[in-house]
N, C-alpha and C positions, 0 to 999 in steps of 0.2 A: 144285920138287923132283922129283928122280929114284927117292927111295926112297919109296913107300907109307908113311905115316907109324906106322901098326900095326907096321912090322916095323923100326924104327928102335929104338935103345937105349935113346934118352931114353923114348919112349914103352913100350917093355916095363920098365923100371926105376922108372919111375911109375907104372906098373898093380900091379907089385908090391908098392911100400910103399901102397898103396890098399888093395890084398885085404890086409896086414896088417894094416891100421888096422880095419879092416872085421871080419879074423877077432879082432881083440882086443875089439871092441867086444861082436859075435855073444857072446864066451865070457863076459864079464863080465853082460851079460844074461843068459844061460842060467844064470850062479851065482847070481846074486839071484834069479831065477826057482825054479829049485832048492830055495834056499836058506829063502825066504817058504812053498813047496810042501811040506816037510818040517817046517817048524817055524812052524806058523802064529802070527800076530801076537797077543801080549797085547792087553789091552784098551790103547785109545787113553792115551799120554800115560805108560805103564810102562815103555817102553823107546827114549828119545829115543834112544839112539844107535841103534839098529837102523834107525830111521826116518830121522837125519842120513845113514847109511850108503847109504839106497835113495836118498836125494834124490841124495846126491854123485855113486851109480852111472849115475843117468837122468839129470844133466846132462851127466855125461862120454859118455855115451853118444852122445845127441844130438848133442853137440860134434864129437866123431868123425864119426857121420854126415854132417855137414854140413862137413865135412874131407874126405872121402871124394867125397862128392858136387862140391863145388868142386875138386877134384882131377881129375875125371871130366870136368866140361867146360872147364879148361884142357887135355886129353888129347886131347879131342875136335876142337880147331880152332879155324876160323871157322864152321862149319857149326852149332855150338852155339849160336849169338848168336840163329838166329832165332828167330820167334813158333812157327815150323811143329817146330822140334825139342822134342822128349820128355824128351830131358835138361835143357831150358832151363826145363820147366815144372816139373821133379821138383826142381830147385834152387831154387827159388822156396818150393815147397810144404815143402821140408824148411826154409829158412830161417823160414818163417811158425811152422813148427812147435816152429823153437827158440827163440822168441819167449814161447814160451808161459810162466805165471810158475810151473807146475811143473819148468820145466828151466830155471831162471834161477840164473846164476853166485852168486847172493848163498846160496845153499843150501850153498857151499862154506863158509859161515862157522861154520853149526852143524857142518859134517863137522869142520872143523877144531877146533872147541872139542869134539866127541864123541873126537876122536884124542888131543888132551890130555888130556884124563880117562883115556883108557884106557891112556895110556903114564904118567903119575903114579901 
């Protein structure tokens, strides 16, 4: 390749998309933190809608971060596959975190039920 990878349109476009997804995840995280900080939770079990929304946000944010890391890994090219690559280690760490029970996609079921209740 005669043009460095970082100077290609594909790299710049991919990086911009990943940056946008990361900004969206950060914005949702900040919104959830602000909401909890300014309106502390009621006693457990009293507001399942709020818990469902927090779980929904946690699942989506985690998945977005995994997508961003995977995208960075793809954009990095062949160097990222080596054990010495810090990116490779970060991708593995994020994937492990994404397997945690607190961010399991099944929490979307409770969030979906809460959305249905809110809409009806």
